[in-house]
C-alpha positions as CSV (number, residue, x, y, z in Angstrom):
1,M,0.0,0.0,0.0
2,Q,1.3,3.4,-0.9
3,L,0.0,6.8,0.0
4,G,0.3,9.7,-2.4
5,V,-1.2,12.3,-4.7
6,R,-1.8,12.5,-8.5
7,P,-3.2,15.8,-9.6
8,V,-4.2,16.2,-13.3
9,T,-4.4,19.4,-15.2
10,P,-7.2,20.1,-17.7
11,S,-4.7,19.6,-20.5
12,G,-3.9,16.1,-19.3
13,W,-0.5,16.6,-17.7
14,F,-0.1,15.0,-14.3
15,A,2.5,14.6,-11.6
16,K,2.4,11.9,-8.9
17,A,4.3,11.2,-5.7
18,F,3.9,8.1,-3.6
19,F,5.5,6.7,-0.4
20,G,4.8,3.4,1.3
21,P,5.9,0.1,2.7
22,A,7.1,-2.7,0.3
23,A,8.5,-6.2,0.6
24,I,11.1,-8.2,-1.3
25,T,11.5,-12.0,-1.4
26,S,15.3,-12.2,-1.6
27,P,17.4,-9.7,0.4
28,D,20.8,-9.1,-1.1
29,S,23.9,-6.9,-0.5
30,V,22.0,-3.7,-1.6
31,L,18.5,-4.4,-0.1
32,G,19.4,-6.1,3.2
33,S,16.0,-7.1,4.5
34,I,12.5,-8.2,3.5
35,P,10.7,-5.1,4.7
36,Q,11.4,-2.1,2.5
37,F,10.1,1.4,1.8
38,S,9.4,2.7,-1.6
39,T,9.3,6.3,-2.8
40,D,8.4,7.3,-6.4
41,I,7.7,10.5,-8.3
42,S,6.6,10.7,-11.9
43,I,5.3,13.2,-14.5
44,G,3.2,12.3,-17.5
45,L,0.4,13.0,-19.9
46,Q,-3.0,11.3,-20.2
47,D,-6.2,11.5,-22.3
48,N,-9.5,9.7,-21.6
49,Y,-8.0,6.2,-22.3
50,N,-4.2,6.3,-22.5
51,A,-1.3,7.6,-20.4
52,V,2.5,7.8,-20.6
53,S,4.8,8.9,-17.8
54,F,8.5,9.0,-16.8
55,G,9.6,8.8,-13.2
56,Y,12.1,7.8,-10.5
57,M,11.8,5.3,-7.7
58,H,14.0,4.6,-4.7
59,M,13.6,1.5,-2.5
60,S,15.5,0.9,0.8
61,N,14.9,-0.3,4.3
62,A,15.8,3.2,5.8
63,G,18.4,1.6,8.0
64,I,15.7,0.3,10.3
65,F,15.8,-3.4,9.7
66,S,19.4,-4.0,8.7
67,N,22.8,-2.2,8.6
68,I,22.9,-3.1,4.9
69,N,21.1,-0.2,3.4
70,K,22.5,1.0,0.1
71,G,19.1,1.1,-1.4
72,R,18.2,0.7,-5.1
73,D,17.2,3.4,-7.6
74,Y,15.1,2.9,-10.7
75,L,14.0,5.0,-13.7
76,L,10.5,4.3,-14.7
77,I,8.7,4.5,-18.0
78,E,5.0,3.7,-17.8
79,V,2.6,3.3,-20.8
80,A,-1.1,2.6,-20.2
81,F,-3.7,1.8,-22.9
82,G,-7.4,1.9,-22.3
83,M,-9.6,-1.0,-23.4
């Protein structure tokens, strides 16, 4: 579950920001525990049926569950088509 906002302008541009808990199945040397936190921000454009966005996501355990806490960063491209 993540909490966040996603306002949309009348022209279809949007920005979203979310934060929430996450879990992974295989801790490693970068993500050192099963419980994690995820933060992501994106900007995009949508019409009535389709959307495209570009964003950034960071996942880490915030140093709470393990001393291994390098975290992992992702660049996101999202494309959604209406049916």
